[in-house]
C-alpha positions in Angstrom: -7.1 6.4 25.9 -6.0 9.6 27.5 -7.8 12.8 26.4 -6.7 16.4 27.2 -9.5 18.9 27.1 -8.5 22.5 26.9 -11.2 25.1 27.0 -12.1 28.8 27.6 -15.5 29.8 29.1 -16.8 33.3 29.3 -20.0 32.9 31.3 -19.9 29.1 31.9 -21.7 27.5 28.9 -18.4 26.0 27.5 -17.3 24.8 30.9 -20.7 23.0 31.3 -20.4 21.4 27.9 -16.9 20.2 28.7 -18.3 18.6 31.9 -20.8 16.7 29.8 -18.1 15.5 27.3 -15.7 14.5 30.1 -18.4 12.5 31.9 -19.2 10.4 28.9 -15.6 9.8 28.0 -14.8 8.7 31.6 -17.8 6.4 31.6 -16.4 4.7 28.5 -13.2 4.0 30.4 -11.0 6.8 29.1 -8.8 9.1 31.2 -9.7 12.7 30.8 -7.8 15.8 32.0 -9.6 19.2 31.8 -7.9 22.5 32.0 -9.0 26.1 31.3 -6.5 28.0 29.1 -7.1 31.1 31.2 -4.3 30.1 33.6 -1.9 29.2 30.8 0.7 31.5 29.4 -0.3 32.1 25.8 3.3 32.8 24.8 4.5 29.3 25.9 3.5 25.9 24.5 1.1 23.7 26.6 3.6 21.0 27.4 1.0 18.7 29.1 -0.7 18.1 25.7 2.3 15.9 24.7 1.4 13.3 27.3 -2.1 12.8 26.0 -3.4 10.6 23.1 -5.9 13.1 21.8 -6.8 16.8 22.2 -10.2 18.3 22.6 -10.5 22.1 22.2 -13.7 23.8 23.4 -14.6 27.4 23.3 -17.5 29.9 23.0 -18.3 31.5 19.6 -17.7 35.2 19.4 -18.9 36.8 16.1 -18.9 33.4 14.5 -15.2 32.8 15.2 -13.1 31.3 18.0 -12.2 33.9 20.7 -8.9 35.7 20.3 -7.5 34.0 23.4 -8.2 30.6 21.8 -6.5 31.6 18.5 -3.4 32.7 20.5 -3.5 29.4 22.4 -3.6 27.3 19.2 -0.7 29.4 17.7 1.4 28.6 20.8 0.7 24.8 20.8 3.6 22.5 20.2 3.4 20.7 16.8 0.8 18.0 17.0 2.6 15.6 14.6 -0.7 14.0 13.6 -2.2 13.8 17.1 -6.0 13.2 16.9 -8.1 16.3 17.9 -11.7 17.4 18.2 -13.3 20.8 18.3 -16.5 21.8 20.2 -17.7 25.3 19.6 -20.4 26.5 22.0 -22.8 29.2 20.8 -26.0 31.0 21.7 -27.6 31.0 18.3 -25.3 29.7 15.6 -21.5 29.0 15.4 -21.4 28.9 11.6 -17.7 29.1 10.7 -16.2 28.8 14.3 -15.7 25.0 14.4 -14.1 24.8 10.9 -11.9 27.8 11.6 -10.5 26.2 14.7 -10.1 22.9 12.9 -8.0 24.7 10.2 -5.8 26.4 12.8 -5.2 23.1 14.6 -4.4 21.4 11.3 -1.7 24.0 10.6 -0.1 23.0 13.9 0.0 19.4 12.9 -3.1 18.1 14.6 -5.5 15.6 12.8 -9.0 17.1 13.4 -11.7 14.6 12.5 -14.6 16.1 14.4 -15.6 19.7 14.7 -19.1 20.4 15.9 -21.2 22.9 17.9 -23.4 22.9 21.0 -26.0 25.7 21.5 -26.8 27.1 24.9 -28.3 30.4 26.2 -27.0 33.6 24.6 -24.7 35.7 26.9 -24.2 38.8 24.7 -25.9 41.1 27.2 -24.5 44.2 25.4 -27.1 43.9 22.6 -29.4 41.0 23.4 -31.9 40.6 26.3 -31.2 37.2 27.9 -34.2 34.8 27.8 -36.2 34.2 30.9 -35.3 31.4 33.3 -37.7 28.8 31.9 -36.2 29.3 28.4 -32.7 29.2 29.8 -33.5 25.8 31.4 -34.7 24.5 28.0 -31.7 25.8 26.2 -29.3 24.3 28.8 -31.0 20.9 28.3 -30.6 21.3 24.5 -26.9 22.3 24.9 -26.1 19.4 27.2 -27.6 17.0 24.7 -25.6 18.5 21.8 -22.4 18.2 23.9 -23.1 14.6 24.7 -23.8 13.9 21.0 -20.3 15.3 20.3 -18.8 13.0 22.9 -20.7 10.0 21.4 -19.6 10.8 17.9 -16.0 11.1 19.2 -16.2 7.6 20.8 -17.8 6.1 17.7 -15.0 7.5 15.5 -17.4 9.6 13.6 -15.7 12.1 11.2 -17.3 15.4 10.5 -16.2 19.0 10.2 -19.2 21.2 10.5 -19.8 23.1 7.3 -20.6 26.8 7.3 -21.4 27.4 3.7 -21.4 30.8 2.0 -23.1 32.5 4.9 -20.5 31.2 7.2 -17.7 32.5 5.0 -19.3 36.0 4.9 -19.9 36.0 8.7 -16.3 34.9 9.3 -15.1 38.1 7.6 -17.2 40.1 10.1 -15.8 37.8 12.8 -12.2 38.7 11.9 -13.0 42.4 12.0 -14.6 41.8 15.4 -11.5 40.0 16.7 -9.3 42.8 15.4 -11.3 45.9 16.6 -14.9 45.1 17.5 -14.3 43.5 20.8 -11.9 46.2 21.8 -14.4 49.0 20.9 -17.2 47.3 22.8 -14.9 46.9 25.8 -14.5 50.7 25.8 -18.2 51.2 25.9 -18.6 49.6 29.3 -19.2 51.9 32.2 -19.8 51.3 35.9 -22.6 53.5 37.2 -23.6 54.8 40.6 -24.5 51.3 41.8 -20.9 50.2 41.7 -19.5 49.2 45.2 -15.9 48.9 44.1 -15.9 45.2 45.1 -13.5 44.4 42.3 -15.2 41.2 41.2 -15.1 42.2 37.6 -11.4 42.9 37.6 -10.6 39.7 39.6 -12.5 37.4 37.2 -11.5 39.1 33.9 -9.8 36.4 31.8 -7.3 38.8 30.2 -7.0 41.3 33.0 -8.5 44.0 30.8 -10.2 45.7 33.8 -8.4 47.9 36.3 -9.9 49.7 39.3 -8.8 53.3 39.3 -9.9 56.4 41.2 -9.3 58.5 38.1 -12.4 56.8 36.5 -14.5 57.2 39.6 -17.3 59.5 40.7 -17.4 60.9 44.3 -14.0 59.3 45.2 -15.0 55.8 44.2 -12.5 53.4 42.6 -14.4 52.2 39.5 -13.5 49.6 36.9 -11.9 50.9 33.7 -11.5 48.7 30.6 -8.4 48.7 28.3 -7.8 47.7 24.7 -7.2 44.0 25.4 -10.9 43.2 26.2 -11.8 39.7 25.0 -15.4 40.5 24.5 -16.5 37.6 26.7 -19.3 39.5 28.5 -18.3 38.0 31.8 -18.0 41.3 33.7 -21.5 42.6 32.8 -23.1 39.3 33.6 -21.2 38.7 36.9 -21.6 42.1 38.5 -23.6 41.5 41.8 -25.2 45.0 41.7 -25.8 45.2 37.9 -23.6 48.3 37.9 -21.7 47.4 34.7 -23.6 48.6 31.6 -23.1 49.7 28.0 -22.8 53.5 27.8 -25.0 54.5 24.8 -23.2 57.9 24.7 -19.8 56.3 24.5 -20.9 53.8 21.8 -22.4 56.6 19.6 -19.3 58.8 20.0 -16.9 56.0 19.2 -18.9 55.0 16.1 -19.3 58.5 14.8 -15.7 59.4 15.5 -14.4 56.3 13.7 -16.7 56.9 10.7 -15.8 60.6 10.6 -12.0 60.0 10.8 -12.2 57.2 8.2 -14.3 59.4 5.8 -11.8 62.3 6.2 -8.9 60.1 5.5 -10.5 58.5 2.5 -11.4 61.9 1.2 -7.8 63.1 1.5 -6.6 60.0 -0.3 -9.1 60.7 -3.1 -7.8 64.2 -3.4 -4.2 63.1 -3.5 -4.6 60.3 -5.9 -7.9 60.7 -7.8 -6.7 58.7 -10.8 -6.1 55.7 -8.5 -9.0 56.0 -6.2 -11.7 56.7 -8.7 -10.7 55.1 -12.0 -8.8 52.2 -10.5 -5.9 52.7 -13.0 -3.4 52.4 -10.2 -2.2 49.5 -8.2 -5.1 47.6 -6.5 -2.8 46.5 -3.8 -1.7 50.1 -3.1 -5.4 51.1 -2.8 -6.2 48.3 -0.5 -3.1 49.0 1.7 -4.0 52.8 1.8 -7.6 52.2 2.8 -6.5 49.7 5.5 -4.0 52.2 6.9 -6.5 55.0 6.8 -9.2 53.0 8.7 -6.6 51.6 11.2 -5.3 55.1 11.8 -8.8 56.4 12.3 -9.4 53.9 15.1 -6.1 54.6 16.7 -7.1 58.3 16.9 -10.5 57.4 18.4 -8.9 55.4 21.2 -5.9 57.7 21.8 -7.9 61.0 21.6 -11.5 60.3 22.3 -11.2 57.6 24.9 -9.2 59.7 27.4 -11.5 62.7 26.7 -14.6 60.7 27.4 -13.1 59.3 30.7 -12.4 62.9 31.7 -15.8 64.2 30.7 -17.8 61.5 32.5 -16.2 62.7 35.8 -17.9 66.1 35.4 -21.3 66.4 37.1 -23.1 67.7 33.9 -22.0 64.6 31.9 -22.3 61.8 34.6 -26.0 61.0 33.9 -25.5 61.2 30.1 -22.7 58.7 30.0 -24.4 56.4 32.5 -27.5 56.1 30.4 -27.8 52.6 29.1 -30.2 50.2 27.4 -28.8 47.3 29.4 -29.6 48.6 32.9 -32.8 46.6 33.2 -32.0 43.7 30.9 -31.4 40.2 32.3 -28.0 38.8 33.2 -26.7 35.3 32.6 -24.2 32.8 34.0 -24.5 29.1 33.3 -25.9 27.1 36.3 -23.3 26.7 39.1 -20.6 28.6 37.1 -18.1 30.3 39.4 -15.1 31.7 37.5 -11.8 31.8 39.3 -10.8 35.1 40.9 -7.3 36.4 41.1 -6.0 38.6 43.9 -5.6 42.3 43.6 -3.9 44.9 45.7 -7.0 47.1 45.7 -9.7 46.9 46.8 -9.7 44.1 49.4 -9.9 40.5 48.3 -13.3 39.2 47.0 -14.8 37.0 49.6 -16.1 33.5 48.7 -19.6 34.8 49.5 -19.3 37.3 46.6 -18.5 34.4 44.2 -21.6 32.6 45.4 
């Protein structure tokens, strides 16, 4: 049997899990082709899938959902016409609704998903969680490898199971959808490169969605520093791969974005209440109209935050009185994490000079 494994891996855990699965499938006499979806055009179908007998989709769990990149990939897949498929969701503490969500998306594309499970490795969300020490990482890696092999064994045995998420999973999936829509983008804007940045460009070269650009306008003292845009995937690769630990979360940016978004939203909702108090307060009007109005107000508030406050913050952080303020971060001394032996592919840039192989080591 010929398996096609497609995967995305932010900091290497998923790639490692895929290696475990592929090893067991090959040992059982099957042909396995593995490919990262990073190098694939999300707007074009993955034609190579048609030559396989079964598809395996593996990905990290972000806010209890598949990454936005993976969702776009599934949407661009050619109709499966009943092709067997399996889903492996990798997490750092609980995937909940992620496996079943991906299974449903694949089913809509015509794939027959019989197995959707998870494998738990070390957490990589350095923005908010201090990564465990090396001994704990080793234990978690062993556990994750075992769970990935169990997935492969279940696949070979024809075991059928779609991991259930329950009520908690459903509620968390709502948060996950909001994260995919706005959360990951907001957190991308909170990244900042401090005085330890050497302008090596490694973060920009390895960003899976090219959300990082090196620009002198963002720099201090003439340096070309990384700047994140609205397409951030939220994979946390950049903060974990930086060789000088220069990439951190700006607490000042985070607070300003949150306060501004809440403030704009509150102002908009207050205006809506003043204009249509009979609808907003008593509910005598159209429920759909209220929901649509609230959605538009909150969306507009976030657009204002990123169109007005983001450029303002980038300008302010260049001024000497504000440099230290915006560089202050709770992540500066926390641990970083990449899965053992993980080396993400680097693309070439015109500036600065190409990253050397030594930098990827």
